[in-house]
MARRO-254472 format. One record per residue (C-alpha): residue number from 1; chain; z, y, x; residue in one letter. Coordinates in Angstrom, 3 decimals. Each point is the difference from the previous one (the first is absolute). Example, Ala and Ser with C-alpha at 12.3 -4.5 7.8 and 13.67 -1.06 7.14 Angstrom:
(node 1,"A",(7.800,-4.500,12.300),"a")
(node 2,"A",(-0.660,3.440,1.370),"s")
REM end
This chain:
(node 1,"A",(90.641,108.807,126.878),"m")
(node 2,"A",(3.151,0.686,-1.977),"s")
(node 3,"A",(2.103,-2.198,-2.235),"n")
(node 4,"A",(2.410,0.587,-2.861),"l")
(node 5,"A",(2.279,-2.856,-1.112),"t")
(node 6,"A",(0.906,-0.006,-3.696),"v")
(node 7,"A",(2.450,-2.298,-1.801),"a")
(node 8,"A",(-1.232,-0.835,-3.498),"v")
(node 9,"A",(2.913,-0.946,-2.261),"l")
(node 10,"A",(-1.746,-1.087,-3.157),"a")
(node 11,"A",(-0.929,-3.008,-2.156),"p")
(node 12,"A",(-1.442,-2.919,2.034),"p")
(node 13,"A",(-3.452,0.550,1.546),"d")
(node 14,"A",(-0.055,3.677,-0.983),"y")
(node 15,"A",(-1.240,0.921,3.490),"a")
(node 16,"A",(-3.014,-2.328,-0.127),"k")
(node 17,"A",(-2.113,2.851,-1.364),"d")
(node 18,"A",(1.243,2.393,2.678),"l")
(node 19,"A",(-1.258,-1.879,3.057),"g")
(node 20,"A",(-1.389,-3.204,1.471),"k")
(node 21,"A",(2.532,-2.827,0.149),"k")
(node 22,"A",(1.294,-0.816,3.474),"g")
(node 23,"A",(2.805,-2.265,1.176),"t")
(node 24,"A",(2.373,-1.332,-2.613),"t")
(node 25,"A",(3.422,-1.648,0.162),"s")
(node 26,"A",(3.102,1.365,-1.709),"d")
(node 27,"A",(-1.762,3.349,0.408),"i")
(node 28,"A",(-3.724,0.612,-0.553),"t")
(node 29,"A",(-2.119,2.556,1.833),"f")
(node 30,"A",(-3.041,1.756,-1.464),"y")
(node 31,"A",(-2.226,2.112,2.220),"n")
(node 32,"A",(-2.048,3.061,-0.914),"l")
(node 33,"A",(-2.398,1.632,2.449),"k")
(node 34,"A",(-2.328,2.979,-0.294),"k")
(node 35,"A",(-1.485,1.494,3.139),"g")
(node 36,"A",(2.833,0.468,2.482),"d")
(node 37,"A",(2.719,-0.001,-2.666),"a")
(node 38,"A",(1.852,-3.181,-0.952),"t")
(node 39,"A",(2.797,-0.835,-2.432),"v")
(node 40,"A",(2.092,-3.166,0.100),"t")
(node 41,"A",(1.607,-0.959,-3.324),"f")
(node 42,"A",(2.929,-2.435,-0.045),"i")
(node 43,"A",(1.176,-1.922,-3.062),"e")
(node 44,"A",(3.316,-1.911,-0.144),"p")
(node 45,"A",(-1.609,-3.262,-1.167),"t")
(node 46,"A",(3.207,-2.017,-0.337),"r")
(node 47,"A",(2.126,2.723,-1.617),"y")
(node 48,"A",(2.221,-0.108,-2.073),"p")
(node 49,"A",(0.719,-3.607,1.051),"e")
(node 50,"A",(0.328,1.033,3.673),"k")
(node 51,"A",(1.665,3.344,0.609),"l")
(node 52,"A",(-1.218,-0.113,3.621),"s")
(node 53,"A",(-3.580,0.234,-1.313),"s")
(node 54,"A",(0.805,3.394,-1.535),"l")
(node 55,"A",(1.828,1.160,3.120),"f")
(node 56,"A",(-2.870,-0.895,2.378),"y")
(node 57,"A",(-2.546,1.805,-2.189),"s")
(node 58,"A",(2.081,3.162,-0.151),"v")
(node 59,"A",(1.259,-0.100,3.599),"s")
(node 60,"A",(-3.295,0.635,1.782),"i")
(node 61,"A",(-1.568,2.267,-2.653),"a")
(node 62,"A",(-0.797,3.681,0.526),"d")
(node 63,"A",(-0.296,0.568,-3.743),"r")
(node 64,"A",(0.750,-1.818,-3.228),"v")
(node 65,"A",(-1.821,-0.524,-3.291),"v")
(node 66,"A",(2.484,-1.091,-2.689),"l")
(node 67,"A",(-1.557,-1.127,-3.272),"v")
(node 68,"A",(2.537,0.105,-2.835),"v")
(node 69,"A",(-1.111,-2.128,-2.937),"n")
(node 70,"A",(3.510,-1.009,-1.052),"e")
(node 71,"A",(3.478,1.418,0.549),"i")
(node 72,"A",(1.823,-3.131,1.119),"n")
(node 73,"A",(2.139,-1.437,2.811),"a")
(node 74,"A",(-2.987,-0.196,2.389),"a")
(node 75,"A",(-0.730,3.706,-0.507),"f")
(node 76,"A",(3.641,0.829,0.762),"g")
(node 77,"A",(-0.048,-2.200,3.096),"e")
(node 78,"A",(-3.178,1.683,1.267),"c")
(node 79,"A",(1.641,3.414,-0.433),"v")
(node 80,"A",(3.031,-1.138,2.022),"l")
(node 81,"A",(-2.165,-1.549,2.729),"m")
(node 82,"A",(-2.100,3.147,0.385),"l")
(node 83,"A",(3.129,2.145,0.106),"q")
(node 84,"A",(1.746,-2.165,2.619),"c")
(node 85,"A",(-3.165,-0.230,2.123),"a")
(node 86,"A",(-0.409,3.799,-0.320),"d")
(node 87,"A",(-3.616,-0.170,-1.199),"k")
(node 88,"A",(-0.332,3.567,-1.182),"s")
(node 89,"A",(-3.760,0.300,-0.542),"t")
(node 90,"A",(-1.722,-1.801,-2.842),"g")
(node 91,"A",(-1.619,-0.098,-3.408),"y")
(node 92,"A",(1.142,-1.113,-3.434),"l")
(node 93,"A",(-2.467,-1.493,-2.475),"i")
(node 94,"A",(1.540,-0.305,-3.468),"l")
(node 95,"A",(-1.458,-2.574,-2.416),"k")
(node 96,"A",(0.719,-1.473,-3.433),"n")
(node 97,"A",(0.861,3.435,-1.424),"y")
(node 98,"A",(2.949,0.414,2.389),"i")
(node 99,"A",(0.655,3.718,0.430),"s")
(node 100,"A",(1.423,1.935,2.935),"l")
(node 101,"A",(2.915,1.039,-2.245),"d")
(node 102,"A",(0.988,-3.663,-0.318),"q")
(node 103,"A",(0.216,-0.660,3.722),"i")
(node 104,"A",(1.252,3.409,1.178),"t")
(node 105,"A",(3.705,-0.914,-0.487),"p")
(node 106,"A",(-0.577,-3.239,1.958),"l")
(node 107,"A",(-1.600,1.666,3.040),"i")
(node 108,"A",(2.115,3.157,0.061),"k")
(node 109,"A",(1.559,0.535,3.417),"g")
(node 110,"A",(-2.336,-2.538,1.676),"t")
(node 111,"A",(-3.092,0.339,2.194),"v")
(node 112,"A",(-2.120,-0.745,-3.078),"l")
(node 113,"A",(0.837,3.424,-1.435),"e")
(node 114,"A",(-2.627,1.362,2.366),"h")
(node 115,"A",(-2.719,-2.578,-0.785),"y")
(node 116,"A",(-3.169,1.363,-1.566),"e")
(node 117,"A",(-0.736,-1.303,-3.499),"v")
(node 118,"A",(-3.700,-0.890,-0.191),"i")
(node 119,"A",(-2.349,-1.470,-2.579),"e")
(node 120,"A",(-1.223,-3.559,0.442),"e")
(node 121,"A",(-3.352,0.514,1.726),"d")
(node 122,"A",(-0.778,-2.655,2.617),"i")
(node 123,"A",(-3.065,1.780,1.410),"v")
(node 124,"A",(1.811,3.330,0.110),"g")
(node 125,"A",(3.024,-1.589,1.699),"l")
(node 126,"A",(-2.165,-1.595,2.664),"r")
(node 127,"A",(-1.709,3.316,0.773),"e")
(node 128,"A",(3.308,1.862,0.050),"k")
(node 129,"A",(1.543,-2.424,2.503),"l")
(node 130,"A",(-3.079,-0.078,2.233),"l")
(node 131,"A",(0.117,3.807,0.149),"e")
(node 132,"A",(3.687,-0.081,0.981),"i")
(node 133,"A",(-0.804,-2.587,2.687),"s")
(node 134,"A",(-2.557,2.346,1.572),"v")
(node 135,"A",(2.369,3.005,-0.037),"k")
(node 136,"A",(2.888,-2.061,1.330),"q")
(node 137,"A",(-1.830,-1.251,3.046),"t")
(node 138,"A",(-0.727,3.430,1.483),"a")
(node 139,"A",(3.743,0.705,0.022),"h")
(node 140,"A",(0.876,-3.450,1.324),"q")
(node 141,"A",(-2.433,0.046,2.889),"k")
(node 142,"A",(1.708,3.097,1.356),"i")
(node 143,"A",(3.580,-1.143,-0.571),"h")
(node 144,"A",(-0.079,-3.759,0.462),"d")
(node 145,"A",(-2.594,-0.795,2.633),"s")
(node 146,"A",(2.410,0.982,2.768),"l")
(node 147,"A",(2.914,-2.119,-1.228),"g")
(node 148,"A",(0.981,-3.511,0.973),"k")
(node 149,"A",(-1.348,-2.554,-2.487),"g")
(node 150,"A",(1.772,-2.536,-2.204),"t")
(node 151,"A",(-1.584,-2.702,-2.179),"v")
(node 152,"A",(2.159,-2.218,-2.256),"p")
(node 153,"A",(-1.795,-3.338,-0.514),"v")
(node 154,"A",(-0.647,-1.188,-3.553),"d")
(node 155,"A",(-2.294,-2.956,0.799),"a")
(node 156,"A",(-1.156,-1.968,3.053),"h")
(node 157,"A",(-2.413,-2.881,0.563),"f")
(node 158,"A",(-2.450,-1.559,2.452),"n")
(node 159,"A",(-3.710,0.808,-0.251),"v")
(node 160,"A",(-2.423,-2.378,1.682),"k")
(node 161,"A",(-1.672,1.662,2.979),"g")
(node 162,"A",(2.306,3.032,-0.240),"v")
(node 163,"A",(3.540,-1.318,0.343),"g")
(node 164,"A",(3.122,1.447,-1.561),"v")
(node 165,"A",(-0.531,2.726,-2.604),"v")
(node 166,"A",(2.745,2.032,-1.662),"v")
(node 167,"A",(-0.295,2.248,-3.035),"l")
(node 168,"A",(2.209,3.008,-0.510),"g")
(node 169,"A",(0.217,3.744,-0.468),"s")
(node 170,"A",(0.805,2.500,2.733),"v")
(node 171,"A",(3.452,1.249,-1.018),"a")
(node 172,"A",(0.045,2.839,2.516),"q")
(node 173,"A",(-1.805,1.314,3.055),"g")
(node 174,"A",(-3.157,-1.455,1.471),"s")
(node 175,"A",(-1.271,-3.139,1.735),"i")
(node 176,"A",(-3.078,-0.572,2.154),"k")
(node 177,"A",(-2.279,-2.900,0.849),"k")
(node 178,"A",(1.127,-1.918,3.133),"h")
(node 179,"A",(3.522,1.411,-0.283),"e")
(node 180,"A",(2.932,-2.349,0.653),"i")
(node 181,"A",(2.604,-0.011,-2.783),"l")
(node 182,"A",(3.473,-1.455,-0.257),"k")
(node 183,"A",(0.388,-2.686,-2.680),"v")
(node 184,"A",(3.423,0.715,-1.517),"l")
(node 185,"A",(2.514,-1.570,-0.471),"p")
(node 186,"A",(-1.204,-2.330,2.776),"t")
(node 187,"A",(-0.270,0.638,3.730),"e")
(node 188,"A",(-3.754,-0.663,-0.124),"k")
(node 189,"A",(-2.882,2.436,0.365),"t")
(node 190,"A",(-3.582,-0.148,-1.265),"a")
(node 191,"A",(-3.174,1.845,0.951),"q")
(node 192,"A",(-2.307,1.448,-2.653),"i")
(node 193,"A",(-3.378,-1.671,0.448),"r")
(node 194,"A",(-1.603,1.931,-2.867),"s")
(node 195,"A",(0.859,2.215,-2.978),"i")
(node 196,"A",(-1.694,-0.170,-3.388),"q")
(node 197,"A",(0.504,2.486,-2.817),"k")
(node 198,"A",(-1.590,-1.015,-3.305),"h")
(node 199,"A",(-2.351,-2.415,1.846),"d")
(node 200,"A",(-1.171,2.646,2.483),"d")
(node 201,"A",(0.807,-0.228,3.714),"d")
(node 202,"A",(2.059,2.866,1.349),"s")
(node 203,"A",(1.373,1.159,3.347),"e")
(node 204,"A",(3.323,1.147,-1.485),"n")
(node 205,"A",(2.132,0.285,-3.143),"a")
(node 206,"A",(2.519,2.583,-1.204),"i")
(node 207,"A",(2.772,0.290,-2.577),"t")
(node 208,"A",(-1.089,-1.350,-3.381),"g")
(node 209,"A",(-2.952,-2.032,1.277),"d")
(node 210,"A",(-0.323,-3.533,-1.364),"r")
(node 211,"A",(-0.923,-2.159,3.002),"v")
(node 212,"A",(-1.038,-3.445,1.061),"g")
(node 213,"A",(0.949,-0.528,3.636),"l")
(node 214,"A",(-1.383,-2.800,2.150),"a")
(node 215,"A",(2.653,-0.758,2.612),"l")
(node 216,"A",(0.112,-1.615,3.440),"k")
(node 217,"A",(2.960,-1.735,1.694),"n")
(node 218,"A",(1.752,-1.015,-3.237),"i")
(node 219,"A",(-0.228,-2.977,-2.381),"e")
(node 220,"A",(0.054,0.192,-3.793),"s")
(node 221,"A",(3.108,-2.206,-0.090),"e")
(node 222,"A",(1.807,2.631,2.117),"d")
(node 223,"A",(-0.381,2.498,-2.870),"l")
(node 224,"A",(1.510,0.495,-3.429),"d")
(node 225,"A",(-0.370,2.469,-2.835),"r")
(node 226,"A",(2.205,2.971,0.754),"g")
(node 227,"A",(-0.411,-0.226,3.770),"f")
(node 228,"A",(-0.967,3.347,1.518),"v")
(node 229,"A",(-2.632,0.768,2.638),"l")
(node 230,"A",(0.874,3.209,1.830),"t")
(node 231,"A",(-0.331,2.066,3.150),"n")
(node 232,"A",(2.878,2.251,-1.118),"d")
(node 233,"A",(3.192,-0.489,2.057),"p")
(node 234,"A",(2.137,1.562,-2.766),"s")
(node 235,"A",(-0.612,-2.896,-2.412),"i")
(node 236,"A",(3.126,-2.158,-0.109),"k")
(node 237,"A",(0.986,-3.378,-1.377),"y")
(node 238,"A",(3.474,-1.309,-0.745),"a")
(node 239,"A",(1.881,-2.635,-1.997),"t")
(node 240,"A",(2.736,2.526,-0.853),"t")
(node 241,"A",(-0.694,3.410,-1.542),"i")
(node 242,"A",(2.288,2.718,-1.322),"s")
(node 243,"A",(-0.499,3.205,-1.898),"g")
(node 244,"A",(0.641,2.108,-3.067),"k")
(node 245,"A",(-1.034,-1.644,-3.249),"a")
(node 246,"A",(-0.805,1.629,-3.316),"q")
(node 247,"A",(0.284,-2.247,-3.052),"l")
(node 248,"A",(-2.122,0.465,-3.108),"v")
(node 249,"A",(1.812,1.763,-2.833),"k")
(node 250,"A",(-0.111,-3.144,-2.172),"y")
(node 251,"A",(1.829,-2.161,2.555),"w")
(node 252,"A",(3.181,-1.011,-1.863),"p")
(node 253,"A",(2.683,-0.429,2.687),"a")
(node 254,"A",(0.753,0.508,3.710),"p")
(node 255,"A",(-1.661,-2.400,2.426),"l")
(node 256,"A",(2.197,-2.759,1.431),"k")
(node 257,"A",(0.141,-1.506,3.460),"e")
(node 258,"A",(-1.665,-3.411,0.124),"g")
(node 259,"A",(-2.760,0.880,-2.510),"m")
(node 260,"A",(-3.507,-1.215,0.869),"v")
(node 261,"A",(-2.444,2.903,-0.204),"l")
(node 262,"A",(-3.693,0.025,0.912),"y")
(node 263,"A",(-1.114,2.754,2.361),"a")
(node 264,"A",(-3.574,1.209,-0.349),"g")
(node 265,"A",(-1.750,1.973,2.727),"h")
(node 266,"A",(-3.755,0.129,0.735),"w")
(node 267,"A",(-1.144,-3.617,-0.503),"m")
(node 268,"A",(3.451,-1.588,0.317),"q")
(node 269,"A",(2.199,-1.128,-2.896),"f")
(node 270,"A",(3.001,-1.650,1.640),"l")
(node 271,"A",(3.207,-1.561,-1.371),"p")
(node 272,"A",(3.058,1.769,1.428),"t")
(node 273,"A",(3.755,-0.303,-0.371),"r")
(node 274,"A",(2.094,3.067,-0.732),"l")
(node 275,"A",(2.379,-0.189,2.938),"e")
(node 276,"A",(1.918,3.249,-0.382),"k")
(node 277,"A",(0.263,2.807,-2.528),"i")
(node 278,"A",(1.732,3.370,0.388),"v")
(node 279,"A",(0.401,2.281,-3.022),"i")
(node 280,"A",(0.954,3.631,0.534),"n")
(node 281,"A",(-0.025,1.642,-3.407),"g")
(node 282,"A",(-3.016,-1.050,-2.107),"d")
(node 283,"A",(-0.288,-3.813,-0.126),"w")
(node 284,"A",(-3.729,0.374,-0.655),"r")
(node 285,"A",(-0.416,1.440,3.518),"m")
(node 286,"A",(1.802,-2.486,2.267),"p")
(node 287,"A",(-0.541,-0.604,3.697),"t")
(node 288,"A",(-0.938,-3.659,0.399),"i")
(node 289,"A",(-0.722,-2.550,2.722),"t")
(node 290,"A",(-2.460,-2.832,-0.646),"l")
(node 291,"A",(-0.553,-3.137,2.093),"t")
(node 292,"A",(-2.990,-2.340,-0.183),"m")
(node 293,"A",(-1.417,-3.073,1.706),"e")
(node 294,"A",(-3.446,1.507,0.664),"k")
(node 295,"A",(-0.229,3.383,1.702),"a")
(node 296,"A",(-1.034,3.049,-2.000),"l")
(node 297,"A",(-2.617,2.168,1.761),"i")
(node 298,"A",(0.203,3.750,-0.557),"y")
(node 299,"A",(-0.470,3.497,1.454),"p")
(node 300,"A",(2.958,2.381,0.462),"p")
(node 301,"A",(1.420,1.242,-3.311),"g")
(node 302,"A",(-1.933,-2.543,-2.070),"a")
(node 303,"A",(0.522,-0.266,-3.748),"r")
(node 304,"A",(0.647,-3.545,-1.255),"v")
(node 305,"A",(-0.164,-1.018,-3.674),"v")
(node 306,"A",(2.876,-2.250,-1.092),"l")
(node 307,"A",(-0.523,-2.748,-2.581),"h")
(node 308,"A",(2.352,-2.463,-1.717),"y")
(node 309,"A",(-1.838,-3.031,-1.336),"l")
(node 310,"A",(3.001,-1.454,-1.843),"e")
(node 311,"A",(0.401,3.157,-2.043),"g")
(node 312,"A",(-1.767,-1.096,-3.165),"g")
(node 313,"A",(-1.957,2.931,-1.419),"k")
(node 314,"A",(1.157,2.507,2.614),"l")
(node 315,"A",(-1.435,-1.175,3.331),"r")
(node 316,"A",(-0.308,3.260,1.930),"i")
(node 317,"A",(3.257,1.179,1.559),"v")
(node 318,"A",(-1.032,3.155,1.818),"g")
(node 319,"A",(-1.045,1.135,3.458),"s")
(node 320,"A",(1.503,0.150,3.471),"l")
(node 321,"A",(-0.833,2.414,2.809),"v")
(node 322,"A",(0.621,-1.754,3.306),"i")
(node 323,"A",(2.229,1.980,2.342),"s")
REM end
């Protein structure tokens, strides 16, 4: 079985015709299954009120469907988010007589320049994505089944007769039933009792798979959204991170020490304080140090999206590559 995760940035409930509704919170999952191919659609249910809702939807997506029915602040913010998260593969659906000529100047120089413009055809879109899911899995099974596995947690709860269950997507590598995983950023470990993918039991899961994991040796209260289950020793966590930032071209002025920025990575969206800033040349490409109360969990060289929630209309600052 293979899975493709697709962020659907569109009017509310647009994805309800693409798949069967699954879990819902500030993000809503819809599941599509045909034979061994599956597609998970994610909608940012609480966006634009909650910027984190948009970030979470984009963060774990393999591809993006952006429906443009109005050229407004939300469209601009989606463009910036996709650029900063480096989501380079996606589709544009233009509605309300909006033409490609109208949006071309707004997406020039961004990842969206390479998005495919498609007609609005729900059935056709479903088939297209299922086909990609099938093709993708053959490549993944060769390249990812050997790697150490990492699963950021997006939900956790107790199920009577089963115990603790977490929901998440395999960010990289592979995991197997009965394997013991670290629960970062804690010192605890948990054993995988069982793996479910789209309601089917499975012996393993690889990059891109949407999973429900029943766990042993851990309690639900020991977990939180954003925690990471992993058998990969290279995954780190820290309350201080540094790296080279790149600010969006609309950001009006240099960053200042003491600013509160929100760092987004996988299923974490954490408040941080800008502790130190070093500018050598272009102020839009500073080297910065961020500190936070909760530890950020990340692989080497991770890309973090920076947000500023006090910024009025401009809430996306840029990105940071952790050094």
